[in-house]
N, C-alpha and C positions, 0 to 999 in steps of 0.2 A: 376178405378172401385172399389167400396166399397162393401164388402161382409160380410154377417153374417153367422155364423155356428150354427146349432141347432143339438144337439146329443140327441137321444131319448133312454131312458132305465132306469127302476128302478135300474138295477144292477150297473149303473154308479153312481147314487146318493147314493147307499148303500156302495159304495167302493168295490163291488165284482169284478168289471172290471175297468181297467185303461182306461181312455179316450185317447187312442193313435190315434184315427181317427182325432180328432181335431188338434193334433200336426202335423200329417202328412199333412193334408189339408192346415194348416196354412203355412207350409214350401213350399208346391207346389204352392200355390196361390201367395206367396211372390216372388217366382222364376219367375212367369209370370207377375209381376208388379201389381197384384191386392192387395188391402189392406184389411186385415181382421179386422173389427172394433168391432165385438161382437162375443162371444162364449157363448151359453146358453145350459144348460143341463136340459131336461124336463122329467117328469115321463111318464109312459105308460098310459096316459089318453087323450082321444080325445080332450076334451075341452081345456086342458092345451096346447097341441101341436098346435091346431088351433089358439088359442089366441096369442101365442108367434110368430107364423109364420106371422099372420096378422100384428102384431106390427112391426116386422122387415122388411117385404117386403114394408111397407110404407116408410121406412127410408133409405133402402139400395138398391143398383143396383141388387143384387141377394141374395138369401138365399139358402144355401146348408144344406140339412137335411140328417142325417145318422141314420140308425137303425129303427127297427120296421117294416121291410118288410117281407112279406110271409103270409102263411095261418094259423099260430098258434094263440092261444087265445089272446096273448098280442101284436100281430103285427097290430097296429092301425094307422100307419103313413099315409097310403094312404087315409083312411077314414077322418083323420084329415086335410090333405091337401085339399081334396075335399070340406070339410066343410069351410075351410078358403077362398076358391075362389068361393064358392056357386054353386058347380056342384055335380051331383051324382057320385058314383063309379059304373063302369060297366065293363063287360068283354071287353078286348081290343083285337081285331082280330089280330093285328100285333104281339102282345105278344104271342098269341096262336101259330101263324105261326112260329115265331122265335124259340120257345121252341120245337115245333114239328120237325123243320128242323135241329136244332143245338144241341139237347140233346138226351138222351136216353128215354125221356118221351114222351108218347102220351097224347093227350088232356084228354082222359078218365082216365089216371093214375094220373092226377094232383089233389091235394087237392083243394076243392072249395075255390075260392078267390085268388089263386096264380096269375092268369092273370087279376085280376080286378084292374083297374086304374081309376083315375079321368077322367071324360068325357072331351074329347078335348085335352088331354095331349099327348105329344110326348113320345113314349116308348123308354126306354134305355135298350138295351140288357144286360144280365148279363153273360159275357164270362167265369167267374170263378164260376158260380153257376147256379141257376134256376130262383128265383124270380126277375122279372124285376124292374127297376126303371123308373122314368119319369121326364119330365120337363113340367111345366105349369106356365105361368105368372111370369117368373123369379125365380120360386122355383124349385130347383134341388133335387130330392129325390133319395138317394143312399142307398145301404145296410149297415148294421152295421158290418158284418163280414169283417175284414180289407182287406183280399186279394180280396174279391169281390168288396168292396168299391173302392179300389185303381184302379182295372182294369176298373171299370165303369167310374170313374172320368177321366181317361186318354182318354176316348172316347169323352169327352166334354171339355177337358182342353183348347182347342183353343178358347173356348167361353169366357174365362176369361183373361183379359189383363189390362195393365196399364203402367205407366212410371216406368221403372225398377229402383230400389233403390240399389246402390252399398253399400257394407258393408266393414268396416275395424274394427279390434279389437285391443285394447291396454290393456295389462295386467299390473296391478300395485300392488306392494308388500307394500300396505299401507291400513289402515282402510278406509272403504267407507266414513265415516264421515269426514275424513281429506281431502277428494278430492272435497268437495262441492263447495268451492270458485273457484277452478280451472275449474270445469265443468261449473259453471255459466259463467265464463269468456269465456270459449270455445263457449258456446251458443251465447254470445254477438258478438264474433269475426267472427264466421263461420255459414254458412247456412246448418247446419246438425242437425239431431236428435240424442239424446244420451240416452242410457240405461246402467245402471250399475248393475252388478250381483256379489254379495259377495260370498265368499267361503273360500278356503285356501288362495286365493288372490282375488283381485277385477278385474273382466273382464268388460271392458268398450266397449260397442258396438256403433259404429258411423255409421250413414246411411245418404246418400244423393243421389239425382238424378244426381248431378254434380260430376263426379269422380275426377276432378282436385281439386275442393273445398274440397272434402273428403280427398284427399291425404295431402293437406296443413293442414287440421285440425288434422289429425292423427299424422303428423310430429310434429306439435306444441305441442300436448299433450304428446307425447313420450319424448320430451325434458324436461318435467315438472313433471314427476312422477318417483317414485322409481320403476325400472323395476323388473318384476318377473323373477328370474333366474331359 
């Protein structure tokens, strides 16, 4: 399953907030075997959000959108998702009922717009907050607040799957540039994907759906690099 992530918020683009949601979702989706192919950050503008969602949903199996939920002036994600799929936003009876039954809020207490979702969408309850999310046409809309996003994602996690990729890491006390030929040979010899991450030492990440093949590749590489002690 190939997935794209869209994170919404001017604060992310300005650097006021670190995009931890994308990192967390990437890890959780990888754990389930789903492949994150794109991560896009967009501003709080309906046209931009809708355009990006439409482009991505045509290319990937699912699009996960975080941020911009709720009744404040810059919470525009639901409107944008509705525009992307060509439906109106309307009050969702199930969202009203869930909030009434599971929170301290009564319907009359809610700010207008809190329970408005794209017409025909499936409501996702917010067990760690108030504003609900939704699913419509392969688009999953989650909150931007990390604990709310994480709790809501767990309610739909089983809907994301794929062939699990095993991981092994080899650490080398050599410059990354010195390892180029050995990594090229590794790719030729073994059916694995390789990523290298320089720092105080080079961390080489190997992945494969075949665990035995991965073990052979990792052993081959460990014998040919200067180990990091």
